[in-house]
All heavy atoms as TSV, in Angstrom:
chain	resi	resn	atom	element	x	y	z
A	1	MET	N	N	117.841	73.269	101.616
A	1	MET	CA	C	116.951	72.207	101.230
A	1	MET	C	C	115.604	72.782	100.788
A	1	MET	O	O	115.078	72.367	99.781
A	1	MET	CB	C	116.769	71.267	102.419
A	1	MET	CG	C	115.953	70.092	102.095
A	1	MET	SD	S	116.939	68.670	102.443
A	1	MET	CE	C	115.768	67.422	102.206
A	2	ALA	N	N	115.042	73.733	101.549
A	2	ALA	CA	C	113.753	74.327	101.181
A	2	ALA	C	C	113.871	75.067	99.863
A	2	ALA	O	O	112.970	75.022	99.035
A	2	ALA	CB	C	113.266	75.265	102.271
A	3	GLY	N	N	115.000	75.755	99.644
A	3	GLY	CA	C	115.210	76.465	98.386
A	3	GLY	C	C	115.195	75.533	97.202
A	3	GLY	O	O	114.672	75.843	96.148
A	4	GLY	N	N	115.756	74.356	97.370
A	4	GLY	CA	C	115.746	73.363	96.294
A	4	GLY	C	C	114.343	72.889	95.991
A	4	GLY	O	O	113.967	72.690	94.841
A	5	TRP	N	N	113.523	72.708	97.034
A	5	TRP	CA	C	112.141	72.280	96.821
A	5	TRP	C	C	111.363	73.351	96.076
A	5	TRP	O	O	110.659	73.067	95.131
A	5	TRP	CB	C	111.462	71.983	98.155
A	5	TRP	CG	C	110.041	71.572	97.978
A	5	TRP	CD1	C	109.587	70.312	97.704
A	5	TRP	CD2	C	108.888	72.412	98.001
A	5	TRP	NE1	N	108.221	70.321	97.559
A	5	TRP	CE2	C	107.766	71.608	97.740
A	5	TRP	CE3	C	108.689	73.757	98.214
A	5	TRP	CZ2	C	106.487	72.105	97.694
A	5	TRP	CZ3	C	107.407	74.249	98.172
A	5	TRP	CH2	C	106.326	73.428	97.911
A	6	VAL	N	N	111.505	74.622	96.498
A	6	VAL	CA	C	110.799	75.718	95.837
A	6	VAL	C	C	111.238	75.800	94.380
A	6	VAL	O	O	110.419	75.900	93.478
A	6	VAL	CB	C	111.041	77.065	96.562
A	6	VAL	CG1	C	110.522	78.226	95.726
A	6	VAL	CG2	C	110.391	77.063	97.931
A	7	GLY	N	N	112.535	75.747	94.138
A	7	GLY	CA	C	113.046	75.825	92.770
A	7	GLY	C	C	112.552	74.687	91.902
A	7	GLY	O	O	112.211	74.874	90.739
A	8	SER	N	N	112.485	73.479	92.453
A	8	SER	CA	C	112.053	72.341	91.654
A	8	SER	C	C	110.550	72.328	91.417
A	8	SER	O	O	110.071	71.699	90.488
A	8	SER	CB	C	112.474	71.024	92.330
A	8	SER	OG	O	111.757	70.846	93.534
A	9	ASN	N	N	109.772	73.042	92.252
A	9	ASN	CA	C	108.323	73.050	92.112
A	9	ASN	C	C	107.779	74.338	91.500
A	9	ASN	O	O	106.581	74.461	91.296
A	9	ASN	CB	C	107.660	72.826	93.472
A	9	ASN	CG	C	107.829	71.405	93.929
A	9	ASN	OD1	O	107.287	70.493	93.331
A	9	ASN	ND2	N	108.644	71.206	94.959
A	10	LEU	N	N	108.638	75.297	91.220
A	10	LEU	CA	C	108.214	76.567	90.637
A	10	LEU	C	C	107.598	76.335	89.268
A	10	LEU	O	O	108.155	75.632	88.433
A	10	LEU	CB	C	109.412	77.515	90.521
A	10	LEU	CG	C	109.114	78.947	90.133
A	10	LEU	CD1	C	108.248	79.598	91.216
A	10	LEU	CD2	C	110.391	79.737	89.977
A	11	GLY	N	N	106.419	76.900	89.042
A	11	GLY	CA	C	105.776	76.780	87.743
A	11	GLY	C	C	104.908	75.551	87.579
A	11	GLY	O	O	104.403	75.287	86.497
A	12	ARG	N	N	104.696	74.803	88.609
A	12	ARG	CA	C	103.858	73.599	88.510
A	12	ARG	C	C	102.400	73.860	88.837
A	12	ARG	O	O	101.626	72.948	88.997
A	12	ARG	CB	C	104.386	72.517	89.440
A	12	ARG	CG	C	105.701	71.949	88.981
A	12	ARG	CD	C	106.033	70.729	89.764
A	12	ARG	NE	N	107.295	70.169	89.293
A	12	ARG	CZ	C	107.869	69.141	89.839
A	12	ARG	NH1	N	107.319	68.554	90.885
A	12	ARG	NH2	N	109.005	68.691	89.375
A	13	GLY	N	N	102.022	75.139	88.973
A	13	GLY	CA	C	100.624	75.462	89.229
A	13	GLY	C	C	100.253	75.489	90.695
A	13	GLY	O	O	99.105	75.672	91.040
A	14	ASP	N	N	101.198	75.302	91.590
A	14	ASP	CA	C	100.914	75.343	93.024
A	14	ASP	C	C	100.721	76.794	93.443
A	14	ASP	O	O	101.610	77.623	93.302
A	14	ASP	CB	C	102.069	74.716	93.800
A	14	ASP	CG	C	101.784	74.581	95.283
A	14	ASP	OD1	O	100.796	75.163	95.764
A	14	ASP	OD2	O	102.552	73.877	95.953
A	15	ALA	N	N	99.569	77.135	93.967
A	15	ALA	CA	C	99.240	78.519	94.326
A	15	ALA	C	C	100.110	79.038	95.468
A	15	ALA	O	O	100.214	80.232	95.668
A	15	ALA	CB	C	97.765	78.623	94.706
A	16	ASN	N	N	100.737	78.138	96.239
A	16	ASN	CA	C	101.541	78.558	97.372
A	16	ASN	C	C	103.002	78.812	97.014
A	16	ASN	O	O	103.790	79.125	97.873
A	16	ASN	CB	C	101.468	77.500	98.479
A	16	ASN	CG	C	100.072	77.379	99.033
A	16	ASN	OD1	O	99.381	78.371	99.175
A	16	ASN	ND2	N	99.649	76.173	99.334
A	17	VAL	N	N	103.372	78.649	95.768
A	17	VAL	CA	C	104.753	78.843	95.342
A	17	VAL	C	C	104.840	80.150	94.562
A	17	VAL	O	O	104.023	80.413	93.686
A	17	VAL	CB	C	105.230	77.656	94.470
A	17	VAL	CG1	C	106.643	77.894	93.999
A	17	VAL	CG2	C	105.146	76.359	95.254
A	18	ALA	N	N	105.829	80.961	94.885
A	18	ALA	CA	C	106.001	82.260	94.232
A	18	ALA	C	C	106.364	82.084	92.762
A	18	ALA	O	O	106.969	81.094	92.369
A	18	ALA	CB	C	107.087	83.055	94.944
A	19	GLY	N	N	106.011	83.072	91.946
A	19	GLY	CA	C	106.348	83.056	90.532
A	19	GLY	C	C	107.078	84.334	90.166
A	19	GLY	O	O	107.491	85.102	91.026
A	20	THR	N	N	107.240	84.555	88.877
A	20	THR	CA	C	107.911	85.768	88.422
A	20	THR	C	C	106.976	86.554	87.523
A	20	THR	O	O	106.025	86.014	86.962
A	20	THR	CB	C	109.190	85.437	87.637
A	20	THR	OG1	O	108.832	84.649	86.497
A	20	THR	CG2	C	110.180	84.671	88.492
A	21	ARG	N	N	107.267	87.828	87.378
A	21	ARG	CA	C	106.483	88.706	86.516
A	21	ARG	C	C	107.418	89.761	85.952
A	21	ARG	O	O	108.249	90.305	86.669
A	21	ARG	CB	C	105.362	89.369	87.317
A	21	ARG	CG	C	104.586	90.372	86.505
A	21	ARG	CD	C	103.444	90.900	87.287
A	21	ARG	NE	N	102.257	90.419	86.591
A	21	ARG	CZ	C	101.042	90.626	86.975
A	21	ARG	NH1	N	100.805	91.263	88.079
A	21	ARG	NH2	N	100.030	90.199	86.277
A	22	ASP	N	N	107.302	90.036	84.651
A	22	ASP	CA	C	108.098	91.083	84.034
A	22	ASP	C	C	107.612	92.438	84.516
A	22	ASP	O	O	106.419	92.674	84.620
A	22	ASP	CB	C	107.983	91.029	82.507
A	22	ASP	CG	C	108.644	89.780	81.938
A	22	ASP	OD1	O	109.597	89.282	82.562
A	22	ASP	OD2	O	108.208	89.322	80.877
A	23	VAL	N	N	108.554	93.322	84.810
A	23	VAL	CA	C	108.211	94.675	85.227
A	23	VAL	C	C	109.028	95.667	84.410
A	23	VAL	O	O	110.088	95.337	83.902
A	23	VAL	CB	C	108.477	94.915	86.732
A	23	VAL	CG1	C	107.592	94.046	87.586
A	23	VAL	CG2	C	109.926	94.703	87.070
A	24	GLN	N	N	108.510	96.860	84.272
A	24	GLN	CA	C	109.226	97.916	83.580
A	24	GLN	C	C	109.660	98.936	84.616
A	24	GLN	O	O	108.845	99.410	85.398
A	24	GLN	CB	C	108.333	98.576	82.528
A	24	GLN	CG	C	109.037	99.663	81.762
A	24	GLN	CD	C	108.132	100.273	80.702
A	24	GLN	OE1	O	107.025	99.816	80.471
A	24	GLN	NE2	N	108.613	101.305	80.064
A	25	ARG	N	N	110.913	99.252	84.625
A	25	ARG	CA	C	111.443	100.217	85.590
A	25	ARG	C	C	111.157	101.634	85.112
A	25	ARG	O	O	111.165	101.919	83.926
A	25	ARG	CB	C	112.952	100.037	85.755
A	25	ARG	CG	C	113.308	98.658	86.257
A	25	ARG	CD	C	112.965	98.538	87.719
A	25	ARG	NE	N	113.296	97.204	88.192
A	25	ARG	CZ	C	112.635	96.572	89.117
A	25	ARG	NH1	N	111.583	97.130	89.666
A	25	ARG	NH2	N	112.989	95.390	89.507
A	26	CYS	N	N	110.929	102.519	86.045
A	26	CYS	CA	C	110.674	103.925	85.728
A	26	CYS	C	C	111.961	104.592	85.266
A	26	CYS	O	O	113.051	104.200	85.649
A	26	CYS	CB	C	110.142	104.658	86.956
A	26	CYS	SG	S	108.578	104.018	87.544
A	27	GLU	N	N	111.805	105.601	84.459
A	27	GLU	CA	C	112.939	106.402	84.024
A	27	GLU	C	C	112.797	107.805	84.592
A	27	GLU	O	O	111.688	108.298	84.787
A	27	GLU	CB	C	112.980	106.471	82.500
A	27	GLU	CG	C	113.206	105.119	81.847
A	27	GLU	CD	C	113.219	105.216	80.329
A	27	GLU	OE1	O	113.295	106.328	79.797
A	27	GLU	OE2	O	113.148	104.168	79.689
A	28	ASN	N	N	113.921	108.455	84.855
A	28	ASN	CA	C	113.889	109.831	85.350
A	28	ASN	C	C	113.470	110.782	84.238
A	28	ASN	O	O	113.805	110.585	83.077
A	28	ASN	CB	C	115.266	110.239	85.885
A	28	ASN	CG	C	115.627	109.502	87.147
A	28	ASN	OD1	O	114.756	109.073	87.895
A	28	ASN	ND2	N	116.913	109.333	87.384
A	29	THR	N	N	112.723	111.799	84.597
A	29	THR	CA	C	112.330	112.835	83.651
A	29	THR	C	C	113.000	114.139	84.057
A	29	THR	O	O	113.546	114.258	85.153
A	29	THR	CB	C	110.799	113.025	83.641
A	29	THR	OG1	O	110.389	113.447	84.938
A	29	THR	CG2	C	110.083	111.748	83.261
A	30	VAL	N	N	112.929	115.126	83.195
A	30	VAL	CA	C	113.553	116.414	83.475
A	30	VAL	C	C	112.966	117.024	84.744
A	30	VAL	O	O	113.677	117.531	85.599
A	30	VAL	CB	C	113.379	117.372	82.268
A	30	VAL	CG1	C	113.936	118.740	82.590
A	30	VAL	CG2	C	114.052	116.788	81.038
A	31	SER	N	N	111.653	116.962	84.897
A	31	SER	CA	C	111.010	117.561	86.071
A	31	SER	C	C	111.100	116.665	87.303
A	31	SER	O	O	110.816	117.111	88.409
A	31	SER	CB	C	109.541	117.851	85.776
A	31	SER	OG	O	108.826	116.634	85.644
A	32	GLY	N	N	111.469	115.400	87.128
A	32	GLY	CA	C	111.524	114.472	88.245
A	32	GLY	C	C	110.197	113.798	88.522
A	32	GLY	O	O	110.107	112.886	89.311
A	33	THR	N	N	109.120	114.238	87.871
A	33	THR	CA	C	107.795	113.651	88.052
A	33	THR	C	C	107.331	113.058	86.727
A	33	THR	O	O	107.337	113.747	85.713
A	33	THR	CB	C	106.771	114.715	88.504
A	33	THR	OG1	O	107.258	115.325	89.697
A	33	THR	CG2	C	105.414	114.096	88.763
A	34	PRO	N	N	106.925	111.796	86.717
A	34	PRO	CA	C	106.451	111.206	85.459
A	34	PRO	C	C	105.162	111.859	84.973
A	34	PRO	O	O	104.368	112.363	85.768
A	34	PRO	CB	C	106.199	109.741	85.814
A	34	PRO	CG	C	106.531	109.567	87.240
A	34	PRO	CD	C	106.912	110.867	87.819
A	35	ALA	N	N	104.937	111.846	83.673
A	35	ALA	CA	C	103.709	112.389	83.092
A	35	ALA	C	C	102.523	111.486	83.430
A	35	ALA	O	O	101.396	111.952	83.540
A	35	ALA	CB	C	103.856	112.535	81.584
A	36	TYR	N	N	102.754	110.180	83.586
A	36	TYR	CA	C	101.706	109.226	83.936
A	36	TYR	C	C	102.341	107.987	84.545
A	36	TYR	O	O	103.535	107.769	84.436
A	36	TYR	CB	C	100.863	108.854	82.711
A	36	TYR	CG	C	101.665	108.220	81.604
A	36	TYR	CD1	C	101.870	106.849	81.567
A	36	TYR	CD2	C	102.236	108.994	80.602
A	36	TYR	CE1	C	102.618	106.271	80.566
A	36	TYR	CE2	C	102.978	108.420	79.591
A	36	TYR	CZ	C	103.172	107.052	79.579
A	36	TYR	OH	O	103.929	106.472	78.596
A	37	TRP	N	N	101.523	107.185	85.190
A	37	TRP	CA	C	101.957	105.930	85.789
A	37	TRP	C	C	101.246	104.795	85.069
A	37	TRP	O	O	100.020	104.797	84.942
A	37	TRP	CB	C	101.578	105.885	87.278
A	37	TRP	CG	C	102.463	106.691	88.174
A	37	TRP	CD1	C	103.440	106.213	88.990
A	37	TRP	CD2	C	102.445	108.100	88.377
A	37	TRP	NE1	N	104.026	107.243	89.673
A	37	TRP	CE2	C	103.433	108.418	89.309
A	37	TRP	CE3	C	101.694	109.153	87.843
A	37	TRP	CZ2	C	103.697	109.706	89.735
A	37	TRP	CZ3	C	101.949	110.447	88.262
A	37	TRP	CH2	C	102.939	110.707	89.195
A	38	ASP	N	N	102.010	103.807	84.592
A	38	ASP	CA	C	101.440	102.566	84.063
A	38	ASP	C	C	101.200	101.654	85.259
A	38	ASP	O	O	102.136	101.330	85.988
A	38	ASP	CB	C	102.391	101.891	83.084
A	38	ASP	CG	C	102.410	102.572	81.744
A	38	ASP	OD1	O	101.354	103.014	81.274
A	38	ASP	OD2	O	103.506	102.641	81.154
A	39	VAL	N	N	99.960	101.249	85.471
A	39	VAL	CA	C	99.601	100.452	86.641
A	39	VAL	C	C	98.980	99.141	86.175
A	39	VAL	O	O	98.052	99.137	85.369
A	39	VAL	CB	C	98.602	101.213	87.541
A	39	VAL	CG1	C	98.223	100.384	88.753
A	39	VAL	CG2	C	99.170	102.556	87.959
A	40	ALA	N	N	99.510	98.032	86.675
A	40	ALA	CA	C	98.942	96.714	86.389
A	40	ALA	C	C	98.468	96.120	87.712
A	40	ALA	O	O	99.141	96.250	88.734
A	40	ALA	CB	C	99.984	95.809	85.748
A	41	TYR	N	N	97.284	95.503	87.693
A	41	TYR	CA	C	96.753	94.889	88.909
A	41	TYR	C	C	95.882	93.700	88.531
A	41	TYR	O	O	95.466	93.539	87.403
A	41	TYR	CB	C	95.975	95.908	89.751
A	41	TYR	CG	C	94.771	96.513	89.057
A	41	TYR	CD1	C	93.495	95.981	89.265
A	41	TYR	CD2	C	94.903	97.596	88.202
A	41	TYR	CE1	C	92.398	96.536	88.636
A	41	TYR	CE2	C	93.814	98.157	87.567
A	41	TYR	CZ	C	92.558	97.620	87.786
A	41	TYR	OH	O	91.467	98.159	87.158
A	42	ARG	N	N	95.617	92.857	89.516
A	42	ARG	CA	C	94.775	91.679	89.323
A	42	ARG	C	C	93.548	91.825	90.194
A	42	ARG	O	O	93.641	92.124	91.377
A	42	ARG	CB	C	95.533	90.422	89.692
A	42	ARG	CG	C	94.704	89.149	89.567
A	42	ARG	CD	C	95.592	87.952	89.727
A	42	ARG	NE	N	96.305	87.805	88.481
A	42	ARG	CZ	C	96.224	86.739	87.697
A	42	ARG	NH1	N	95.515	85.721	88.070
A	42	ARG	NH2	N	96.879	86.692	86.566
A	43	PHE	N	N	92.362	91.628	89.595
A	43	PHE	CA	C	91.095	91.699	90.322
A	43	PHE	C	C	90.260	90.507	89.899
A	43	PHE	O	O	90.007	90.306	88.711
A	43	PHE	CB	C	90.383	93.019	89.995
A	43	PHE	CG	C	89.058	93.183	90.689
A	43	PHE	CD1	C	89.000	93.522	92.023
A	43	PHE	CD2	C	87.875	92.993	89.995
A	43	PHE	CE1	C	87.783	93.676	92.664
A	43	PHE	CE2	C	86.651	93.146	90.627
A	43	PHE	CZ	C	86.612	93.484	91.962
A	44	ARG	N	N	89.855	89.699	90.872
A	44	ARG	CA	C	89.070	88.482	90.613
A	44	ARG	C	C	89.694	87.620	89.517
A	44	ARG	O	O	89.053	87.213	88.555
A	44	ARG	CB	C	87.629	88.839	90.270
A	44	ARG	CG	C	86.889	89.462	91.442
A	44	ARG	CD	C	85.442	89.682	91.124
A	44	ARG	NE	N	84.791	90.269	92.290
A	44	ARG	CZ	C	83.645	90.914	92.227
A	44	ARG	NH1	N	83.014	91.069	91.085
A	44	ARG	NH2	N	83.119	91.415	93.310
A	45	ASN	N	N	90.988	87.374	89.674
A	45	ASN	CA	C	91.765	86.516	88.774
A	45	ASN	C	C	91.854	87.017	87.339
A	45	ASN	O	O	92.107	86.243	86.429
A	45	ASN	CB	C	91.239	85.069	88.793
A	45	ASN	CG	C	91.482	84.410	90.122
A	45	ASN	OD1	O	92.526	84.625	90.742
A	45	ASN	ND2	N	90.533	83.629	90.588
A	46	ARG	N	N	91.634	88.320	87.114
A	46	ARG	CA	C	91.807	88.924	85.793
A	46	ARG	C	C	92.842	90.031	85.892
A	46	ARG	O	O	92.794	90.839	86.821
A	46	ARG	CB	C	90.496	89.498	85.267
A	46	ARG	CG	C	89.526	88.430	84.799
A	46	ARG	CD	C	88.318	89.002	84.085
A	46	ARG	NE	N	88.703	89.889	82.996
A	46	ARG	CZ	C	87.993	90.948	82.613
A	46	ARG	NH1	N	86.863	91.246	83.218
A	46	ARG	NH2	N	88.398	91.692	81.619
A	47	ASP	N	N	93.754	90.073	84.931
A	47	ASP	CA	C	94.752	91.140	84.893
A	47	ASP	C	C	94.156	92.377	84.250
A	47	ASP	O	O	93.423	92.289	83.271
A	47	ASP	CB	C	95.984	90.690	84.102
A	47	ASP	CG	C	96.755	89.596	84.819
A	47	ASP	OD1	O	96.767	89.600	86.061
A	47	ASP	OD2	O	97.348	88.748	84.128
A	48	HIS	N	N	94.454	93.523	84.826
A	48	HIS	CA	C	94.008	94.816	84.310
A	48	HIS	C	C	95.226	95.716	84.193
A	48	HIS	O	O	96.209	95.553	84.920
A	48	HIS	CB	C	92.996	95.471	85.268
A	48	HIS	CG	C	91.739	94.694	85.437
A	48	HIS	ND1	N	90.619	94.912	84.683
A	48	HIS	CD2	C	91.428	93.688	86.296
A	48	HIS	CE1	C	89.664	94.080	85.072
A	48	HIS	NE2	N	90.134	93.336	86.045
A	49	GLN	N	N	95.143	96.679	83.291
A	49	GLN	CA	C	96.233	97.630	83.114
A	49	GLN	C	C	95.646	98.999	82.797
A	49	GLN	O	O	94.741	99.104	81.971
A	49	GLN	CB	C	97.129	97.165	81.980
A	49	GLN	CG	C	98.488	97.776	81.984
A	49	GLN	CD	C	99.416	97.059	81.028
A	49	GLN	OE1	O	98.988	96.427	80.069
A	49	GLN	NE2	N	100.691	97.165	81.295
A	50	ILE	N	N	96.137	100.038	83.482
A	50	ILE	CA	C	95.650	101.400	83.261
A	50	ILE	C	C	96.821	102.372	83.320
A	50	ILE	O	O	97.897	102.029	83.811
A	50	ILE	CB	C	94.589	101.815	84.301
A	50	ILE	CG1	C	95.179	101.774	85.718
A	50	ILE	CG2	C	93.343	100.981	84.189
A	50	ILE	CD1	C	94.294	102.414	86.760
A	51	GLN	N	N	96.591	103.566	82.830
A	51	GLN	CA	C	97.521	104.666	83.009
A	51	GLN	C	C	96.841	105.696	83.893
A	51	GLN	O	O	95.688	106.044	83.672
A	51	GLN	CB	C	97.899	105.307	81.672
A	51	GLN	CG	C	98.804	104.446	80.848
A	51	GLN	CD	C	99.255	105.156	79.586
A	51	GLN	OE1	O	98.673	106.157	79.174
A	51	GLN	NE2	N	100.289	104.631	78.963
A	52	MET	N	N	97.575	106.174	84.911
A	52	MET	CA	C	97.016	107.139	85.839
A	52	MET	C	C	97.840	108.418	85.804
A	52	MET	O	O	99.063	108.371	85.654
A	52	MET	CB	C	96.999	106.560	87.256
A	52	MET	CG	C	96.138	105.312	87.382
A	52	MET	SD	S	96.121	104.624	89.041
A	52	MET	CE	C	95.088	105.830	89.877
A	53	SER	N	N	97.166	109.558	85.953
A	53	SER	CA	C	97.856	110.839	85.925
A	53	SER	C	C	98.447	111.205	87.286
A	53	SER	O	O	99.224	112.139	87.391
A	53	SER	CB	C	96.912	111.945	85.461
A	53	SER	OG	O	95.807	112.026	86.332
A	54	ALA	N	N	98.091	110.468	88.328
A	54	ALA	CA	C	98.638	110.674	89.665
A	54	ALA	C	C	99.121	109.334	90.206
A	54	ALA	O	O	98.640	108.278	89.789
A	54	ALA	CB	C	97.571	111.258	90.591
A	55	ALA	N	N	100.062	109.370	91.123
A	55	ALA	CA	C	100.584	108.134	91.705
A	55	ALA	C	C	99.448	107.341	92.349
A	55	ALA	O	O	98.614	107.908	93.048
A	55	ALA	CB	C	101.650	108.462	92.738
A	56	PRO	N	N	99.374	106.030	92.116
A	56	PRO	CA	C	98.234	105.243	92.582
A	56	PRO	C	C	98.215	104.946	94.072
A	56	PRO	O	O	97.172	104.671	94.619
A	56	PRO	CB	C	98.366	103.945	91.791
A	56	PRO	CG	C	99.811	103.842	91.481
A	56	PRO	CD	C	100.292	105.254	91.308
A	57	GLY	N	N	99.315	104.970	94.759
A	57	GLY	CA	C	99.322	104.582	96.165
A	57	GLY	C	C	99.340	103.064	96.291
A	57	GLY	O	O	99.572	102.344	95.329
A	58	LYS	N	N	99.059	102.554	97.489
A	58	LYS	CA	C	99.118	101.110	97.734
A	58	LYS	C	C	97.885	100.373	97.238
A	58	LYS	O	O	97.927	99.183	96.992
A	58	LYS	CB	C	99.320	100.837	99.212
A	58	LYS	CG	C	100.672	101.240	99.707
A	58	LYS	CD	C	100.858	100.845	101.154
A	58	LYS	CE	C	102.246	101.219	101.619
A	58	LYS	NZ	N	102.511	100.747	102.970
A	59	THR	N	N	96.749	101.053	97.126
A	59	THR	CA	C	95.512	100.417	96.682
A	59	THR	C	C	94.844	101.268	95.614
A	59	THR	O	O	95.110	102.463	95.503
A	59	THR	CB	C	94.527	100.213	97.846
A	59	THR	OG1	O	94.172	101.483	98.383
A	59	THR	CG2	C	95.122	99.333	98.935
A	60	ILE	N	N	93.975	100.632	94.831
A	60	ILE	CA	C	93.185	101.313	93.811
A	60	ILE	C	C	91.736	100.923	94.042
A	60	ILE	O	O	91.415	99.742	94.166
A	60	ILE	CB	C	93.598	100.872	92.382
A	60	ILE	CG1	C	95.053	101.225	92.122
A	60	ILE	CG2	C	92.708	101.506	91.332
A	60	ILE	CD1	C	95.591	100.642	90.836
A	61	SER	N	N	90.835	101.895	94.121
A	61	SER	CA	C	89.403	101.602	94.250
A	61	SER	C	C	88.854	101.230	92.883
A	61	SER	O	O	89.091	101.932	91.903
A	61	SER	CB	C	88.651	102.820	94.781
A	61	SER	OG	O	89.054	103.106	96.081
A	62	VAL	N	N	88.145	100.096	92.830
A	62	VAL	CA	C	87.573	99.624	91.570
A	62	VAL	C	C	86.093	99.318	91.759
A	62	VAL	O	O	85.625	99.106	92.867
A	62	VAL	CB	C	88.308	98.370	91.037
A	62	VAL	CG1	C	89.767	98.668	90.737
A	62	VAL	CG2	C	88.205	97.213	92.017
A	63	ASN	N	N	85.358	99.288	90.633
A	63	ASN	CA	C	83.947	98.908	90.689
A	63	ASN	C	C	83.829	97.385	90.590
A	63	ASN	O	O	84.838	96.684	90.601
A	63	ASN	CB	C	83.145	99.627	89.592
A	63	ASN	CG	C	83.569	99.241	88.193
A	63	ASN	OD1	O	84.197	98.209	87.964
A	63	ASN	ND2	N	83.217	100.078	87.225
A	64	GLY	N	N	82.643	96.868	90.467
A	64	GLY	CA	C	82.410	95.426	90.404
A	64	GLY	C	C	83.024	94.739	89.205
A	64	GLY	O	O	83.216	93.516	89.209
A	65	ASN	N	N	83.369	95.504	88.160
A	65	ASN	CA	C	84.012	94.940	86.969
A	65	ASN	C	C	85.522	95.075	87.014
A	65	ASN	O	O	86.210	94.717	86.058
A	65	ASN	CB	C	83.493	95.637	85.703
A	65	ASN	CG	C	82.037	95.378	85.476
A	65	ASN	OD1	O	81.534	94.273	85.717
A	65	ASN	ND2	N	81.309	96.397	85.052
A	66	GLY	N	N	86.054	95.627	88.098
A	66	GLY	CA	C	87.485	95.824	88.208
A	66	GLY	C	C	87.982	97.084	87.548
A	66	GLY	O	O	89.178	97.296	87.427
A	67	GLU	N	N	87.064	97.959	87.107
A	67	GLU	CA	C	87.449	99.219	86.473
A	67	GLU	C	C	87.697	100.257	87.567
A	67	GLU	O	O	86.929	100.349	88.519
A	67	GLU	CB	C	86.345	99.700	85.542
A	67	GLU	CG	C	86.051	98.716	84.433
A	67	GLU	CD	C	84.696	98.956	83.793
A	67	GLU	OE1	O	83.829	99.620	84.415
A	67	GLU	OE2	O	84.484	98.464	82.674
A	68	PRO	N	N	88.763	101.043	87.417
A	68	PRO	CA	C	89.079	102.039	88.460
A	68	PRO	C	C	87.964	103.065	88.620
A	68	PRO	O	O	87.321	103.463	87.658
A	68	PRO	CB	C	90.337	102.728	87.934
A	68	PRO	CG	C	90.884	101.818	86.911
A	68	PRO	CD	C	89.739	101.038	86.348
A	69	ARG	N	N	87.751	103.453	89.869
A	69	ARG	CA	C	86.783	104.529	90.156
A	69	ARG	C	C	87.523	105.846	90.073
A	69	ARG	O	O	88.624	105.977	90.595
A	69	ARG	CB	C	86.181	104.354	91.543
A	69	ARG	CG	C	85.343	103.111	91.618
A	69	ARG	CD	C	84.701	102.985	92.954
A	69	ARG	NE	N	83.948	101.747	92.985
A	69	ARG	CZ	C	83.168	101.387	93.965
A	69	ARG	NH1	N	83.032	102.169	95.012
A	69	ARG	NH2	N	82.537	100.251	93.921
A	70	GLN	N	N	86.923	106.808	89.442
A	70	GLN	CA	C	87.564	108.119	89.269
A	70	GLN	C	C	87.202	109.061	90.377
A	70	GLN	O	O	86.225	109.146	90.918
A	70	GLN	CB	C	87.182	108.712	87.913
A	70	GLN	CG	C	87.625	107.852	86.769
A	70	GLN	CD	C	89.136	107.724	86.627
A	70	GLN	OE1	O	89.900	108.543	87.106
A	70	GLN	NE2	N	89.574	106.674	85.999
């Protein structure tokens, strides 16, 4: 019953209902380590996207504009 409610209310703008997002899966490289990481994140309701030369970990430090700190 709850699944039916979630399914029928998905996409109606309710902040408490989960949504979907397209993701790109990583591909294996010869060395086993990617040359860079494509990272997408949301900061203060704005989407940001960067490429990092090292794995980002669980969090990214950003400045007041949401730009990554180096």
